[in-house]
C-alpha positions in Angstrom: 0.0 0.0 0.0 1.3 3.4 -0.9 -0.5 5.5 1.7 1.0 6.7 4.9 -0.8 6.5 8.3 -0.3 10.3 8.6 -1.9 10.9 5.3 -4.9 8.8 6.3 -5.5 10.7 9.5 -5.3 14.0 7.6 -7.8 12.7 5.0 -10.2 11.6 7.7 -10.3 14.8 9.8 -9.3 17.6 7.4 -9.9 16.4 3.8 -9.1 19.7 2.2 -5.6 19.7 3.9 -5.1 16.1 2.7 -5.9 17.2 -0.8 -3.5 20.1 -0.6 -0.8 17.9 0.8 -1.1 15.4 -2.1 -1.2 18.1 -4.7 2.1 19.5 -3.2 3.6 16.0 -3.2 2.5 15.3 -6.8 4.1 18.5 -8.0 7.4 17.9 -6.1 8.7 14.4 -5.1 6.2 12.4 -7.1 6.5 14.8 -10.0 10.1 13.8 -10.6 10.6 11.5 -13.6 12.9 8.6 -12.7 14.5 6.0 -14.9 13.1 2.6 -14.1 15.0 -0.7 -14.0 13.4 -1.5 -17.3 14.7 1.4 -19.3 11.8 3.8 -19.5 11.2 6.9 -17.3 8.3 7.2 -14.8 6.9 10.0 -12.7 4.8 9.1 -9.7 5.7 7.2 -6.6 9.4 6.3 -6.4 8.3 2.8 -5.6 7.7 2.1 -9.3 11.3 2.9 -10.3 13.3 0.0 -8.6 13.6 -3.6 -9.6 11.9 -4.5 -6.3 8.5 -3.4 -7.4 6.2 -6.4 -7.9 9.1 -8.7 -9.1 7.0 -11.8 -9.5 4.3 -10.0 -11.5 6.8 -8.1 -13.7 8.7 -11.3 -14.5 5.6 -13.1 -15.6 4.3 -10.1 -17.5 7.5 -9.8 -19.5 7.4 -13.6 -20.3 3.8 -13.3 -21.5 4.5 -10.3 -23.7 6.5 -12.6 -25.9 3.5 -14.7 -26.9 0.7 -12.1 -26.8 -0.3 -9.6 -29.5 -2.2 -6.9 -27.5 -2.0 -5.7 -23.8 -5.0 -4.3 -22.1 -4.0 -2.6 -18.9 -7.2 -2.1 -16.8 -6.5 0.2 -13.8 -3.3 1.4 -15.4 -2.6 3.8 -12.5 0.4 6.0 -13.5 1.3 3.6 -16.4 4.0 1.3 -15.2 2.7 -1.8 -17.0 1.5 0.2 -20.0 5.0 1.7 -20.4 6.6 -1.7 -19.9 4.4 -3.2 -22.7 5.0 -0.3 -25.0 8.7 -0.4 -24.4 8.6 -4.0 -25.8 6.7 -2.7 -28.9 3.4 -4.3 -27.9 0.1 -2.8 -29.0 -1.2 -1.4 -25.7 -4.5 -0.2 -24.4 -4.5 1.7 -21.1 -7.7 2.1 -19.1 -7.5 4.5 -16.1 -10.5 6.5 -14.7 -9.0 8.4 -11.8 -8.0 12.0 -12.8 -4.9 12.2 -10.7 -3.5 8.9 -12.0 -4.6 9.7 -15.5 -2.5 12.9 -15.5 0.6 10.9 -14.6 -0.2 8.2 -17.1 -0.5 10.6 -20.0 2.7 12.4 -18.9 4.6 9.1 -18.6 3.5 7.9 -22.0 4.3 11.3 -23.6 7.7 11.6 -21.9 8.7 8.2 -23.2 7.3 8.9 -26.7 4.9 6.0 -26.4 2.4 8.0 -28.3 0.8 5.0 -30.0 -0.7 3.7 -26.8 -4.4 4.0 -26.8 -5.8 5.5 -23.6 -9.4 5.2 -22.3 -10.0 7.8 -19.5 -12.8 5.9 -17.9 -13.6 2.9 -15.7 -15.0 -0.5 -16.5 -18.0 -2.2 -15.0 -21.1 -4.4 -15.8 -22.7 -1.7 -17.9 -22.1 1.9 -19.1 -22.9 4.9 -16.9 -21.4 7.2 -14.3 -19.9 6.2 -10.9 -18.1 7.7 -8.0 -14.5 6.7 -7.6 -13.3 7.3 -4.0 -9.9 8.5 -2.8 -7.3 11.1 -3.8 -4.0 9.2 -3.9 -2.8 6.1 -5.8 -5.2 3.5 -4.7 -8.6 5.0 -5.6 -11.5 2.6 -5.9 -15.1 2.4 -7.0 -15.8 0.4 -3.8 -17.0 2.8 -1.0 -14.7 2.5 2.0 -11.9 0.7 0.2 -8.6 1.3 2.0 -10.6 3.3 4.6 -11.0 6.1 2.1 -13.0 9.1 3.2 -16.2 8.9 1.1 -16.4 12.6 0.7 -13.2 12.5 -1.4 -14.6 11.2 -4.7 -14.6 12.0 -8.4 -17.5 11.2 -10.8 -16.2 9.3 -13.9 -17.7 7.5 -16.9 -17.6 3.8 -17.1 -18.2 1.3 -19.9 -17.6 -2.4 -20.4 -14.6 -4.4 -21.6 -16.8 -6.1 -24.1 -17.6 -2.8 -25.7 -13.9 -2.0 -26.0 -12.4 -5.4 -26.9 -14.8 -7.9 -28.5 -15.2 -6.6 -32.0 -11.7 -5.1 -32.3 -9.4 -7.9 -31.3 -10.8 -11.1 -32.7 -8.1 -13.5 -33.7 -5.5 -11.7 -31.5 -4.0 -13.1 -28.3 -4.8 -10.6 -25.5 -3.0 -10.2 -22.3 -5.4 -8.4 -19.9 -4.1 -7.0 -16.6 -6.7 -6.0 -14.0 -5.9 -4.0 -10.9 -9.1 -2.3 -9.8 -9.0 -2.3 -6.0 -12.0 -4.5 -5.2 -14.1 -3.9 -8.3 -12.9 -7.1 -10.1 -16.3 -8.9 -10.2 -18.0 -5.8 -11.6 -15.4 -5.5 -14.4 -15.7 -9.2 -15.2 -19.5 -8.8 -15.3 -19.0 -6.6 -18.4 -16.3 -8.9 -19.9 -18.3 -12.1 -20.5 -17.9 -12.0 -24.3 -14.2 -11.2 -24.0 -13.8 -14.3 -21.8 -14.9 -16.4 -24.8 -12.8 -14.7 -27.5 -10.6 -17.0 -29.6 -7.8 -17.3 -28.9 -8.7 -17.1 -25.3 -7.1 -14.1 -23.5 -4.7 -14.5 -20.6 -5.7 -12.6 -17.5 -3.5 -11.3 -14.7 -5.7 -10.1 -11.8 -5.1 -8.9 -8.3 -7.8 -10.2 -6.0 -7.7 -9.7 -2.2 -9.5 -12.1 0.2 -8.5 -10.7 3.6 -6.8 -7.3 3.8 -7.1 -4.1 5.8 -8.0 -2.4 2.5 -11.1 -4.5 2.1 -14.2 -3.0 3.8 -15.0 -5.3 6.7 -11.7 -7.1 6.2 -13.0 -10.0 4.0 -13.9 -9.8 0.3 -17.2 -11.7 -0.1 -16.8 -11.8 -3.9 -13.4 -13.6 -3.8 -14.7 -17.1 -4.7 -17.1 -15.8 -7.3 -14.3 -14.4 -9.4 -12.6 -17.8 -9.6 -15.8 -19.6 -10.4 -16.6 -17.3 -13.3 -13.3 -18.2 -14.9 -13.6 -21.9 -14.2 -17.1 -22.0 -15.7 -15.6 -20.6 -18.9 -12.9 -23.3 -19.1 -10.0 -21.5 -17.7 -7.2 -22.7 -15.4 -5.6 -20.7 -12.7 -2.1 -20.3 -11.3 -0.8 -18.0 -8.5 1.6 -15.4 -9.7 3.5 -15.4 -6.4 4.5 -18.6 -4.6 6.1 -20.5 -7.6 3.1 -20.1 -9.9 1.3 -23.1 -8.4 -2.0 -24.3 -9.8 -5.0 -23.1 -7.9 -7.9 -25.5 -7.7 -11.5 -25.1 -6.6 -10.7 -26.9 -3.4 -7.9 -24.4 -2.7 -10.3 -21.4 -3.1 -13.0 -23.1 -1.0 -10.4 -23.7 1.7 -9.1 -20.2 1.6 -12.7 -18.7 1.8 -13.6 -21.1 4.7 -10.4 -20.1 6.6 -10.6 -16.4 5.7 -7.1 -16.3 4.5 -5.0 -17.3 1.4 -2.1 -19.5 2.1 1.2 -17.9 1.2 -0.3 -14.5 1.2 -1.0 -14.7 -2.5 -3.1 -11.9 -4.1 -2.3 -12.1 -7.9 -3.5 -14.8 -10.2 -3.2 -15.8 -13.8 -6.2 -17.3 -15.6 -5.5 -19.0 -18.9 -6.5 -21.7 -21.3 -3.9 -24.2 -22.5 
């Protein structure tokens, strides 16, 4: 998590001061563009710059780039994965609804001259419309109370479905779809049912939390439903962390019953052989 406890207290009791603090930080320390371990430059949190940022996820992502035609980066944030894909000359679609992150995303793509990346400045869900996205820093979410965000700190943004964006454009192409949407995964997948069945089948990299302090109430009640949706469509699952072990229905049922994922895994790959 990229928030500080001090920042959370400021947001809770003096939201306007919290917003001013983050604006100051974004213009100064976060506004500095740094060369990443992968050769491109990135403004935003310094955490993105080193080779210790999500090492398991990045390693797998780079491997999958070699066998996929198009990358769809859902919840692109400031653009780390979009820039990583573009730096490897992959057709890239970045989807980011949160205005603060979108500004960094556009700057980072422009600074690296990745001007052929397609950017959708909106969110994804089950159906088109408008929704509130809560928060002011990096981990904004459509889920009220996610990461204990103050619900008066929100932006209203448009949403559409992944099916609207992808189904008729990418038939016959192998898609690599990365989803990092802070608790809104099942809603995104509800608008992706036709994309699930595209041929060739896409590969999906999804962060899904079961028990975490970011989750309202501590436990994600939709955790098992996400896996079931993929299994019903004929997909297999591996964990991204913990040696890329296969994940079975029995594993997920046990995790849900115990209220915890063994090995503290939160990122999963869904694929068809």
